[in-house]
KOLNUZA-46447 format. One record per atom (N, C-alpha, C): x, y, z. Coordinates in nm, 3 decimals. Atoms other than C-alpha are relative to their C-alpha. Example, Ala and Ser with C-alpha at 12.3 -4.5 7.8 and 13.67 -1.06 7.14 Angstrom:
! KOLNUZA-46447
fiza xx=0.089 yy=-0.119 zz=0.000
fiza xx=1.230 yy=-0.450 zz=0.780
fiza xx=0.090 yy=0.120 zz=0.000
fiza xx=-0.082 yy=-0.119 zz=-0.006
fiza xx=1.367 yy=-0.106 zz=0.714
fiza xx=-0.077 yy=0.109 zz=0.073
This chain:
! KOLNUZA-46447
fiza xx=0.086 yy=-0.117 zz=0.000
fiza xx=0.000 yy=0.000 zz=0.000
fiza xx=0.090 yy=0.123 zz=0.000
fiza xx=-0.077 yy=-0.124 zz=0.009
fiza xx=0.134 yy=0.342 zz=-0.094
fiza xx=-0.093 yy=0.120 zz=0.015
fiza xx=0.066 yy=-0.129 zz=-0.009
fiza xx=0.021 yy=0.689 zz=0.003
fiza xx=0.096 yy=0.098 zz=-0.066
fiza xx=-0.088 yy=-0.084 zz=0.080
fiza xx=0.163 yy=0.931 zz=-0.255
fiza xx=-0.051 yy=0.144 zz=0.005
fiza xx=0.033 yy=-0.142 zz=-0.003
fiza xx=0.171 yy=1.309 zz=-0.216
fiza xx=0.078 yy=0.068 zz=-0.111
fiza xx=-0.057 yy=-0.073 zz=0.113
fiza xx=0.234 yy=1.508 zz=-0.536
fiza xx=-0.002 yy=0.148 zz=0.037
fiza xx=-0.008 yy=-0.139 zz=-0.044
fiza xx=0.354 yy=1.862 zz=-0.464
fiza xx=0.071 yy=0.086 zz=-0.104
fiza xx=-0.068 yy=-0.104 zz=0.077
fiza xx=0.439 yy=2.172 zz=-0.666
fiza xx=0.021 yy=0.117 zz=0.094
fiza xx=-0.039 yy=-0.108 zz=-0.091
fiza xx=0.622 yy=2.449 zz=-0.480
fiza xx=0.052 yy=0.117 zz=-0.082
fiza xx=-0.053 yy=-0.119 zz=0.065
fiza xx=0.688 yy=2.806 zz=-0.588
fiza xx=0.152 yy=-0.004 zz=0.011
fiza xx=-0.146 yy=0.013 zz=0.007
fiza xx=1.056 yy=2.821 zz=-0.692
fiza xx=0.070 yy=0.073 zz=0.113
fiza xx=-0.068 yy=-0.078 zz=-0.104
fiza xx=1.147 yy=3.092 zz=-0.440
fiza xx=-0.017 yy=-0.059 zz=0.140
fiza xx=0.026 yy=0.064 zz=-0.130
fiza xx=1.010 yy=2.881 zz=-0.154
fiza xx=0.056 yy=-0.142 zz=0.006
fiza xx=-0.033 yy=0.142 zz=0.010
fiza xx=1.138 yy=2.542 zz=-0.271
fiza xx=0.109 yy=-0.045 zz=0.096
fiza xx=-0.110 yy=0.043 zz=-0.088
fiza xx=1.464 yy=2.531 zz=-0.071
fiza xx=-0.047 yy=-0.010 zz=0.145
fiza xx=0.050 yy=0.003 zz=-0.138
fiza xx=1.294 yy=2.618 zz=0.260
fiza xx=-0.100 yy=-0.113 zz=0.019
fiza xx=0.099 yy=0.108 zz=-0.009
fiza xx=1.009 yy=2.378 zz=0.188
fiza xx=0.069 yy=-0.136 zz=0.002
fiza xx=-0.071 yy=0.128 zz=0.003
fiza xx=1.248 yy=2.094 zz=0.100
fiza xx=0.071 yy=-0.025 zz=0.132
fiza xx=-0.064 yy=0.016 zz=-0.132
fiza xx=1.444 yy=2.155 zz=0.423
fiza xx=-0.102 yy=-0.042 zz=0.105
fiza xx=0.105 yy=0.034 zz=-0.095
fiza xx=1.120 yy=2.141 zz=0.622
fiza xx=-0.045 yy=-0.145 zz=-0.019
fiza xx=0.044 yy=0.136 zz=0.027
fiza xx=1.011 yy=1.820 zz=0.451
fiza xx=0.104 yy=-0.102 zz=0.045
fiza xx=-0.107 yy=0.096 zz=-0.031
fiza xx=1.348 yy=1.645 zz=0.490
fiza xx=0.036 yy=0.001 zz=0.148
fiza xx=-0.043 yy=-0.010 zz=-0.138
fiza xx=1.418 yy=1.771 zz=0.840
fiza xx=-0.110 yy=-0.011 zz=0.102
fiza xx=0.108 yy=-0.002 zz=-0.097
fiza xx=1.075 yy=1.756 zz=0.994
fiza xx=-0.122 yy=-0.084 zz=-0.044
fiza xx=0.133 yy=0.052 zz=0.031
fiza xx=0.750 yy=1.666 zz=0.817
fiza xx=-0.003 yy=-0.148 zz=-0.036
fiza xx=0.006 yy=0.140 zz=0.044
fiza xx=0.825 yy=1.335 zz=0.646
fiza xx=0.027 yy=-0.095 zz=0.117
fiza xx=-0.029 yy=0.086 zz=-0.115
fiza xx=0.981 yy=1.184 zz=0.957
fiza xx=-0.115 yy=0.001 zz=0.100
fiza xx=0.114 yy=-0.009 zz=-0.090
fiza xx=0.688 yy=1.308 zz=1.163
fiza xx=-0.114 yy=-0.090 zz=-0.049
fiza xx=0.104 yy=0.088 zz=0.056
fiza xx=0.446 yy=1.129 zz=0.928
fiza xx=0.037 yy=-0.147 zz=0.024
fiza xx=-0.043 yy=0.138 zz=-0.020
fiza xx=0.650 yy=0.808 zz=0.943
fiza xx=-0.008 yy=-0.039 zz=0.148
fiza xx=0.001 yy=0.028 zz=-0.144
fiza xx=0.674 yy=0.835 zz=1.322
fiza xx=-0.139 yy=-0.018 zz=0.059
fiza xx=0.135 yy=0.028 zz=-0.048
fiza xx=0.294 yy=0.812 zz=1.350
fiza xx=-0.019 yy=-0.150 zz=0.023
fiza xx=0.014 yy=0.145 zz=-0.011
fiza xx=0.347 yy=0.437 zz=1.323
fiza xx=-0.091 yy=-0.059 zz=-0.106
fiza xx=0.091 yy=0.048 zz=0.104
fiza xx=0.110 yy=0.414 zz=1.027
fiza xx=0.074 yy=-0.046 zz=-0.125
fiza xx=-0.077 yy=0.031 zz=0.121
fiza xx=0.386 yy=0.378 zz=0.767
fiza xx=0.130 yy=-0.070 zz=0.037
fiza xx=-0.124 yy=0.074 zz=-0.021
fiza xx=0.687 yy=0.151 zz=0.732
fiza xx=0.122 yy=0.075 zz=-0.051
fiza xx=-0.110 yy=-0.080 zz=0.052
fiza xx=0.897 yy=0.414 zz=0.555
fiza xx=-0.052 yy=0.096 zz=-0.105
fiza xx=0.038 yy=-0.098 zz=0.101
fiza xx=0.901 yy=0.685 zz=0.291
fiza xx=0.116 yy=0.025 zz=-0.094
fiza xx=-0.098 yy=-0.043 zz=0.100
fiza xx=1.082 yy=0.800 zz=-0.022
fiza xx=-0.039 yy=0.141 zz=-0.041
fiza xx=0.022 yy=-0.139 zz=0.041
fiza xx=1.118 yy=1.170 zz=-0.109
fiza xx=0.079 yy=0.022 zz=-0.127
fiza xx=-0.065 yy=-0.015 zz=0.131
fiza xx=1.195 yy=1.259 zz=-0.471
fiza xx=-0.038 yy=0.131 zz=-0.065
fiza xx=0.031 yy=-0.117 zz=0.081
fiza xx=1.217 yy=1.559 zz=-0.700
fiza xx=-0.017 yy=-0.046 zz=-0.144
fiza xx=0.022 yy=0.033 zz=0.140
fiza xx=1.098 yy=1.552 zz=-1.059
fiza xx=0.103 yy=0.071 zz=-0.087
fiza xx=-0.094 yy=-0.061 zz=0.095
fiza xx=1.332 yy=1.619 zz=-1.350
fiza xx=-0.058 yy=0.126 zz=-0.062
fiza xx=0.064 yy=-0.113 zz=0.065
fiza xx=1.081 yy=1.856 zz=-1.506
fiza xx=-0.111 yy=0.052 zz=0.090
fiza xx=0.102 yy=-0.064 zz=-0.081
fiza xx=0.857 yy=2.105 zz=-1.327
fiza xx=-0.064 yy=0.112 zz=-0.081
fiza xx=0.062 yy=-0.114 zz=0.069
fiza xx=0.610 yy=2.371 zz=-1.440
fiza xx=0.084 yy=0.126 zz=0.019
fiza xx=-0.076 yy=-0.125 zz=-0.006
fiza xx=0.757 yy=2.717 zz=-1.505
fiza xx=-0.021 yy=0.068 zz=0.135
fiza xx=0.006 yy=-0.071 zz=-0.126
fiza xx=0.842 yy=2.897 zz=-1.181
fiza xx=-0.026 yy=-0.086 zz=0.121
fiza xx=0.028 yy=0.091 zz=-0.111
fiza xx=0.790 yy=2.588 zz=-0.968
fiza xx=0.100 yy=-0.115 zz=0.001
fiza xx=-0.072 yy=0.127 zz=-0.008
fiza xx=0.963 yy=2.275 zz=-0.846
fiza xx=-0.102 yy=-0.105 zz=0.043
fiza xx=0.095 yy=0.106 zz=-0.029
fiza xx=0.781 yy=1.943 zz=-0.826
fiza xx=0.068 yy=-0.114 zz=0.075
fiza xx=-0.052 yy=0.106 zz=-0.087
fiza xx=0.826 yy=1.666 zz=-0.569
fiza xx=-0.107 yy=-0.107 zz=0.019
fiza xx=0.089 yy=0.109 zz=-0.040
fiza xx=0.675 yy=1.333 zz=-0.471
fiza xx=0.053 yy=-0.058 zz=0.130
fiza xx=-0.032 yy=0.075 zz=-0.121
fiza xx=0.668 yy=1.173 zz=-0.129
fiza xx=-0.085 yy=-0.125 zz=-0.004
fiza xx=0.069 yy=0.129 zz=0.006
fiza xx=0.580 yy=0.806 zz=-0.128
fiza xx=0.016 yy=-0.067 zz=0.136
fiza xx=0.001 yy=0.066 zz=-0.131
fiza xx=0.484 yy=0.657 zz=0.208
fiza xx=-0.046 yy=-0.143 zz=-0.020
fiza xx=0.036 yy=0.141 zz=0.012
fiza xx=0.470 yy=0.278 zz=0.238
fiza xx=-0.071 yy=-0.045 zz=0.128
fiza xx=0.076 yy=0.052 zz=-0.114
fiza xx=0.215 yy=0.105 zz=0.462
fiza xx=-0.025 yy=-0.148 zz=-0.020
fiza xx=0.027 yy=0.144 zz=0.008
fiza xx=0.144 yy=-0.257 zz=0.545
fiza xx=-0.138 yy=-0.031 zz=-0.056
fiza xx=0.137 yy=0.029 zz=0.041
fiza xx=-0.228 yy=-0.227 zz=0.473
fiza xx=-0.085 yy=0.126 zz=0.000
fiza xx=0.091 yy=-0.113 zz=0.009
fiza xx=-0.525 yy=0.001 zz=0.414
fiza xx=-0.040 yy=0.051 zz=0.138
fiza xx=0.039 yy=-0.041 zz=-0.135
fiza xx=-0.616 yy=0.003 zz=0.782
fiza xx=0.102 yy=0.098 zz=0.059
fiza xx=-0.103 yy=-0.091 zz=-0.049
fiza xx=-0.284 yy=0.172 zz=0.862
fiza xx=-0.014 yy=0.138 zz=-0.063
fiza xx=0.019 yy=-0.128 zz=0.069
fiza xx=-0.344 yy=0.442 zz=0.600
fiza xx=-0.126 yy=0.069 zz=0.052
fiza xx=0.123 yy=-0.057 zz=-0.052
fiza xx=-0.700 yy=0.494 zz=0.722
fiza xx=0.021 yy=0.055 zz=0.142
fiza xx=-0.032 yy=-0.049 zz=-0.135
fiza xx=-0.569 yy=0.530 zz=1.080
fiza xx=0.076 yy=0.132 zz=-0.007
fiza xx=-0.073 yy=-0.126 zz=0.018
fiza xx=-0.327 yy=0.798 zz=0.958
fiza xx=-0.097 yy=0.113 zz=-0.033
fiza xx=0.096 yy=-0.104 zz=0.037
fiza xx=-0.611 yy=0.993 zz=0.792
fiza xx=-0.089 yy=0.038 zz=0.118
fiza xx=0.094 yy=-0.025 zz=-0.109
fiza xx=-0.842 yy=0.959 zz=1.093
fiza xx=0.065 yy=0.067 zz=0.121
fiza xx=-0.063 yy=-0.043 zz=-0.125
fiza xx=-0.588 yy=1.037 zz=1.365
fiza xx=0.103 yy=0.111 zz=-0.016
fiza xx=-0.117 yy=-0.087 zz=0.008
fiza xx=-0.292 yy=1.236 zz=1.232
fiza xx=0.000 yy=0.102 zz=-0.114
fiza xx=-0.015 yy=-0.080 zz=0.122
fiza xx=-0.340 yy=1.387 zz=0.885
fiza xx=-0.038 yy=0.146 zz=0.019
fiza xx=0.047 yy=-0.139 zz=-0.012
fiza xx=-0.536 yy=1.699 zz=0.979
fiza xx=0.101 yy=0.087 zz=0.074
fiza xx=-0.096 yy=-0.079 zz=-0.077
fiza xx=-0.287 yy=1.818 zz=1.241
fiza xx=0.130 yy=0.023 zz=-0.075
fiza xx=-0.124 yy=-0.015 zz=0.076
fiza xx=0.016 yy=1.754 zz=1.023
fiza xx=-0.019 yy=0.092 zz=-0.120
fiza xx=0.028 yy=-0.091 zz=0.113
fiza xx=-0.144 yy=1.927 zz=0.724
fiza xx=-0.014 yy=0.144 zz=0.048
fiza xx=0.016 yy=-0.136 zz=-0.054
fiza xx=-0.238 yy=2.226 zz=0.941
fiza xx=0.136 yy=0.063 zz=0.026
fiza xx=-0.134 yy=-0.052 zz=-0.025
fiza xx=0.124 yy=2.266 zz=1.052
fiza xx=0.067 yy=0.039 zz=-0.132
fiza xx=-0.058 yy=-0.026 zz=0.132
fiza xx=0.241 yy=2.244 zz=0.691
fiza xx=-0.061 yy=0.125 zz=-0.062
fiza xx=0.068 yy=-0.113 zz=0.063
fiza xx=-0.021 yy=2.492 zz=0.570
fiza xx=0.028 yy=0.132 zz=0.070
fiza xx=-0.038 yy=-0.122 zz=-0.072
fiza xx=0.062 yy=2.744 zz=0.843
fiza xx=0.136 yy=0.052 zz=-0.047
fiza xx=-0.135 yy=-0.037 zz=0.040
fiza xx=0.422 yy=2.742 zz=0.726
fiza xx=0.008 yy=0.045 zz=-0.147
fiza xx=-0.019 yy=-0.022 zz=0.143
fiza xx=0.374 yy=2.740 zz=0.348
fiza xx=-0.124 yy=0.044 zz=-0.077
fiza xx=0.124 yy=-0.048 zz=0.060
fiza xx=0.010 yy=2.813 zz=0.266
fiza xx=-0.012 yy=-0.019 zz=-0.149
fiza xx=0.029 yy=0.006 zz=0.143
fiza xx=-0.062 yy=2.897 zz=-0.096
fiza xx=0.123 yy=-0.015 zz=-0.088
fiza xx=-0.122 yy=0.018 zz=0.079
fiza xx=0.301 yy=2.860 zz=-0.205
fiza xx=0.018 yy=-0.145 zz=-0.044
fiza xx=-0.009 yy=0.143 zz=0.028
fiza xx=0.245 yy=2.484 zz=-0.224
fiza xx=-0.138 yy=-0.051 zz=-0.041
fiza xx=0.123 yy=0.071 zz=0.035
fiza xx=-0.020 yy=2.282 zz=-0.406
fiza xx=0.029 yy=-0.148 zz=0.008
fiza xx=-0.022 yy=0.143 zz=-0.020
fiza xx=-0.065 yy=1.916 zz=-0.324
fiza xx=-0.120 yy=-0.079 zz=-0.050
fiza xx=0.101 yy=0.097 zz=0.040
fiza xx=-0.256 yy=1.620 zz=-0.459
fiza xx=0.042 yy=-0.132 zz=0.062
fiza xx=-0.031 yy=0.124 zz=-0.072
fiza xx=-0.279 yy=1.289 zz=-0.277
fiza xx=-0.074 yy=-0.118 zz=-0.061
fiza xx=0.062 yy=0.124 zz=0.048
fiza xx=-0.349 yy=0.931 zz=-0.382
fiza xx=0.042 yy=-0.115 zz=0.091
fiza xx=-0.032 yy=0.125 zz=-0.068
fiza xx=-0.364 yy=0.596 zz=-0.210
fiza xx=0.001 yy=-0.109 zz=-0.106
fiza xx=-0.015 yy=0.106 zz=0.101
fiza xx=-0.238 yy=0.309 zz=-0.425
fiza xx=0.007 yy=-0.135 zz=0.070
fiza xx=-0.003 yy=0.135 zz=-0.053
fiza xx=-0.312 yy=-0.052 zz=-0.346
fiza xx=0.079 yy=-0.088 zz=-0.096
fiza xx=-0.082 yy=0.088 zz=0.082
fiza xx=-0.055 yy=-0.299 zz=-0.473
fiza xx=-0.086 yy=-0.120 zz=-0.042
fiza xx=0.073 yy=0.114 zz=0.054
fiza xx=-0.220 yy=-0.555 zz=-0.699
fiza xx=0.095 yy=-0.118 zz=-0.019
fiza xx=-0.101 yy=0.104 zz=0.024
fiza xx=0.091 yy=-0.750 zz=-0.799
fiza xx=0.138 yy=0.062 zz=0.011
fiza xx=-0.141 yy=-0.040 zz=-0.001
fiza xx=0.465 yy=-0.731 zz=-0.754
fiza xx=0.075 yy=-0.090 zz=-0.098
fiza xx=-0.078 yy=0.076 zz=0.096
fiza xx=0.722 yy=-0.842 zz=-1.011
fiza xx=0.147 yy=0.019 zz=0.032
fiza xx=-0.145 yy=-0.003 zz=-0.017
fiza xx=1.091 yy=-0.920 zz=-0.990
fiza xx=0.061 yy=-0.072 zz=-0.117
fiza xx=-0.066 yy=0.071 zz=0.111
fiza xx=1.345 yy=-1.036 zz=-1.247
fiza xx=-0.004 yy=-0.151 zz=0.026
fiza xx=-0.001 yy=0.145 zz=-0.012
fiza xx=1.320 yy=-1.408 zz=-1.315
fiza xx=0.126 yy=-0.062 zz=-0.056
fiza xx=-0.125 yy=0.049 zz=0.058
fiza xx=1.649 yy=-1.437 zz=-1.500
fiza xx=0.097 yy=0.118 zz=-0.008
fiza xx=-0.097 yy=-0.110 zz=0.013
fiza xx=1.972 yy=-1.236 zz=-1.522
fiza xx=-0.020 yy=0.074 zz=-0.132
fiza xx=0.009 yy=-0.080 zz=0.122
fiza xx=1.970 yy=-0.953 zz=-1.772
fiza xx=0.103 yy=-0.050 zz=-0.101
fiza xx=-0.093 yy=0.043 zz=0.105
fiza xx=2.130 yy=-1.038 zz=-2.104
fiza xx=0.044 yy=0.121 zz=-0.080
fiza xx=-0.060 yy=-0.101 zz=0.088
fiza xx=2.364 yy=-0.808 zz=-2.301
fiza xx=-0.073 yy=0.131 zz=-0.010
fiza xx=0.061 yy=-0.131 zz=0.019
fiza xx=2.293 yy=-0.453 zz=-2.395
fiza xx=-0.038 yy=0.023 zz=-0.139
């Protein structure tokens, strides 16, 4: 199960926002106990005047994600919004893993 947050940040705010995410917010979300870990990434291409990022939180099951939404999400979002407000736009999705795949044989030549 994945909880993915898609974010676009105004370019002039991006460095401060990234510091806040890396030094505070993402770990706080993981520390709720609802997620097993997270990955924070920037996109190669962003809209003009903005930087784009993705945070992917991993959970064992839907119940853990639902617990996060019911118990923790509002307070953590409020803190984030007080700091950055309209300089950040976010979209969120919950993805349920249907199947996983792994290599079945070594890669051959290039």
